[in-house]
C-alpha positions as CSV (number, residue, x, y, z in Angstrom):
1,M,92.5,27.1,-85.8
2,V,93.8,30.6,-84.1
3,V,90.9,32.7,-82.6
4,F,91.6,36.0,-81.5
5,W,90.7,39.3,-80.2
6,Y,91.7,42.8,-80.1
7,G,91.9,45.0,-77.7
8,G,90.2,48.1,-76.4
9,G,89.2,48.2,-73.5
10,W,85.8,46.7,-74.0
11,T,84.5,49.8,-75.7
12,K,85.7,50.1,-79.2
13,G,87.3,47.9,-82.1
14,S,87.2,45.8,-85.0
15,K,88.3,43.0,-86.6
16,D,88.8,44.9,-89.7
17,Q,91.3,47.2,-88.2
18,Y,93.6,43.2,-87.6
19,R,93.2,42.2,-91.0
20,F,97.6,42.1,-90.7
21,V,96.8,39.7,-87.4
22,G,95.6,36.8,-89.6
23,V,97.6,37.5,-92.2
24,A,100.9,37.3,-90.0
25,L,99.1,34.0,-88.8
26,A,98.0,32.4,-92.3
27,S,101.5,32.9,-93.4
28,L,102.5,31.0,-91.3
29,G,99.9,27.9,-92.1
30,Y,97.2,28.3,-89.4
31,V,93.7,29.1,-90.0
32,A,92.6,32.3,-88.4
33,V,89.3,34.0,-87.0
34,L,88.9,37.6,-86.1
35,P,85.7,37.4,-84.2
36,D,83.8,41.0,-83.6
37,Y,82.1,41.2,-79.6
38,R,79.8,44.0,-78.1
39,F,81.4,46.4,-75.7
40,Y,79.8,48.7,-73.3
41,P,77.9,50.5,-73.0
42,Q,76.2,48.2,-75.1
43,V,76.7,44.7,-72.5
44,R,79.0,44.9,-69.8
45,F,81.1,42.1,-67.9
46,P,80.4,39.0,-68.8
47,E,78.0,39.5,-71.3
48,F,81.7,39.7,-74.2
49,L,82.9,37.0,-72.5
50,D,79.5,35.3,-73.9
51,D,79.7,36.4,-76.8
52,A,83.7,35.6,-77.3
53,A,82.2,31.9,-76.4
54,L,80.2,31.7,-79.4
55,A,82.6,32.3,-81.1
56,V,85.0,29.3,-80.3
57,A,82.0,27.6,-80.4
58,W,81.3,28.4,-84.2
59,V,84.8,27.6,-85.4
60,Q,84.3,24.1,-83.5
61,S,81.2,24.1,-86.0
62,H,83.0,25.8,-88.6
63,A,86.4,24.7,-88.8
64,A,86.6,22.0,-91.0
65,E,85.1,23.9,-94.0
66,F,88.4,26.4,-94.0
67,G,91.1,23.9,-93.8
68,G,91.2,23.4,-90.0
69,D,90.8,21.4,-87.3
70,P,88.1,21.3,-84.6
71,E,90.3,19.7,-81.9
72,R,92.7,22.3,-81.8
73,I,91.9,25.4,-80.9
74,V,94.3,28.3,-80.3
75,L,93.0,32.1,-77.8
76,M,94.7,34.4,-78.7
77,G,94.2,38.3,-77.8
78,H,95.8,41.6,-77.5
79,S,94.8,44.0,-74.2
80,A,91.4,43.4,-73.2
81,G,91.5,40.9,-75.9
82,A,93.9,38.3,-73.9
83,H,92.0,39.3,-70.8
84,M,89.3,37.5,-73.1
85,A,91.0,34.4,-74.0
86,A,92.3,34.2,-70.5
87,M,89.3,33.7,-69.4
88,L,87.8,31.2,-71.6
89,A,90.5,29.3,-71.6
90,L,91.4,28.9,-67.9
91,N,87.6,29.2,-67.0
92,E,85.6,26.6,-68.3
93,S,82.3,27.8,-67.5
94,Y,82.3,30.1,-70.6
95,L,83.3,27.4,-73.2
96,A,81.1,25.0,-71.6
97,R,77.8,27.2,-71.8
98,A,78.4,27.7,-75.6
99,G,78.9,24.1,-76.4
100,V,82.3,24.2,-76.6
101,D,84.1,20.6,-75.1
102,T,86.6,22.3,-74.5
103,R,89.3,19.9,-74.3
104,N,89.3,20.9,-77.9
105,V,91.6,24.5,-76.7
106,V,94.9,23.2,-77.0
107,G,96.9,26.4,-76.4
108,L,96.3,30.0,-74.9
109,I,98.3,33.2,-76.5
110,G,98.6,36.7,-74.6
111,L,99.4,39.9,-75.8
112,S,99.9,42.4,-73.1
113,G,96.7,41.3,-70.8
114,P,95.4,42.6,-68.0
115,Y,95.2,39.7,-66.2
116,E,95.0,41.0,-62.4
117,L,92.2,43.5,-63.9
118,T,91.8,46.1,-61.1
119,P,88.9,48.7,-62.4
120,N,90.9,52.0,-62.1
121,D,88.7,54.8,-64.1
122,P,84.8,55.7,-64.7
123,T,84.8,53.5,-67.3
124,L,86.2,50.6,-66.4
125,E,84.4,50.8,-63.3
126,A,80.9,50.2,-64.6
127,I,81.2,48.1,-67.5
128,F,82.9,45.8,-63.9
129,A,80.4,45.9,-61.5
130,A,78.1,44.8,-59.0
131,P,77.0,41.9,-58.6
132,Y,80.0,40.8,-59.9
133,T,83.8,40.8,-57.2
134,P,87.7,40.8,-58.7
135,H,87.1,36.6,-57.9
136,D,84.9,37.0,-61.5
137,W,86.7,39.0,-63.9
138,Q,90.3,38.4,-62.8
139,V,92.1,36.0,-64.0
140,M,94.3,35.0,-61.7
141,P,91.5,32.5,-60.0
142,Y,91.3,30.1,-62.1
143,V,94.3,28.3,-62.7
144,S,94.6,25.1,-62.7
145,A,96.4,22.1,-64.0
146,K,93.4,21.7,-66.1
147,G,94.7,24.8,-68.1
148,P,96.0,24.7,-72.2
149,P,100.0,25.3,-72.6
150,A,100.4,29.6,-72.7
151,L,102.6,32.0,-74.8
152,L,102.6,35.2,-72.1
153,V,104.3,38.7,-74.4
154,H,104.1,42.0,-72.7
155,G,106.2,45.5,-73.5
156,A,109.0,45.3,-70.9
157,D,108.0,49.9,-71.3
158,D,104.4,48.9,-70.8
159,K,102.4,52.0,-69.0
160,V,99.3,50.8,-70.1
161,V,98.8,47.7,-68.4
162,W,102.2,46.4,-66.5
163,P,103.7,43.4,-67.3
164,R,103.3,42.1,-63.7
165,N,100.0,40.7,-65.1
166,S,101.9,38.5,-67.9
167,E,105.3,37.5,-65.2
168,H,102.3,36.6,-61.9
169,L,100.2,34.6,-64.2
170,A,103.2,33.0,-65.8
171,A,104.2,32.6,-62.5
172,A,101.0,30.5,-61.9
173,L,100.8,28.1,-64.9
174,A,104.4,27.1,-63.7
175,D,103.1,26.7,-60.1
176,D,101.1,24.1,-61.4
177,Q,102.8,22.9,-63.7
178,V,101.1,24.4,-66.9
179,P,103.7,25.1,-69.5
180,V,104.1,28.1,-70.5
181,S,106.6,30.2,-72.3
182,L,106.6,34.3,-70.4
183,R,108.2,36.7,-73.5
184,V,109.2,40.7,-72.1
185,Y,110.7,42.3,-75.0
186,P,113.1,45.5,-73.7
187,G,111.7,48.8,-75.0
188,R,108.7,48.1,-75.7
189,G,105.4,49.5,-74.9
190,H,101.3,47.8,-75.1
191,A,101.0,48.1,-78.4
192,D,103.9,47.2,-79.8
193,T,103.2,43.4,-78.9
194,V,100.3,42.8,-82.1
195,A,101.8,46.0,-84.3
196,A,104.8,43.8,-84.8
197,L,102.6,41.6,-86.4
198,S,102.4,43.7,-89.2
199,W,105.4,43.2,-91.9
200,V,106.5,46.9,-91.5
201,L,106.4,46.8,-87.8
202,R,107.8,43.4,-87.7
203,F,111.1,44.9,-86.7
204,R,109.8,46.2,-83.0
205,C,109.0,42.6,-81.2
206,P,110.0,39.1,-82.3
207,T,106.2,38.4,-81.4
208,L,106.0,36.1,-84.7
209,S,108.8,34.1,-84.5
210,D,108.0,34.3,-80.7
211,I,104.3,32.8,-81.8
212,D,105.4,30.5,-84.2
213,Q,108.0,28.6,-82.2
214,F,104.5,28.1,-79.5
215,L,102.3,26.8,-81.9
216,R,105.5,24.5,-83.4
217,S,105.7,23.3,-80.0
218,L,101.7,22.7,-79.2
219,L,101.3,20.5,-82.6
220,N,104.8,18.6,-81.5
221,R,103.2,17.5,-78.7
222,S,99.9,16.8,-80.3
């Protein structure tokens, strides 16, 4: 089971716009789930993470109905969605509160994620605000040896979320002996990493083949 969250700066988006991601993952033989979640201004951090955790709880409870394995769940996302996937995978408190057995999360796939998030405009400053601090919303403080194997993908020319976000997270995971693969695509920008999952743009990045290789490696570990 692969659970994918789309990006949009926590202010916009719809799972309907990302049907191509589900199609791409299904073409590899996996069951894909694309949950919606609430946005700002309706909610702020960390409420959208609570929404995401409830989606994983639903997947754990209903996986068998769709031919999936509730004990092998991979969390995946692009941009803001990658941040959410990483937070759930590495900060167990969200999933635990939702009733998820965190041992069932066996992998993390992050595409162009802002793991070292620093709010730099009025909207982000409103979403990520007191009483919370960077220690709460940045992914890095929650890296530990308990983290699941990870695939981190980024475009080298990403001007929206700097590639160092993935590079630093990969280094931190490796330091804690967590299996991690880092793929930085030369000449590609922020949207390319997810757009390449669409068959018409698959030539732009090897995102799907890298995901396929990573998911196969998880199956070999089980």
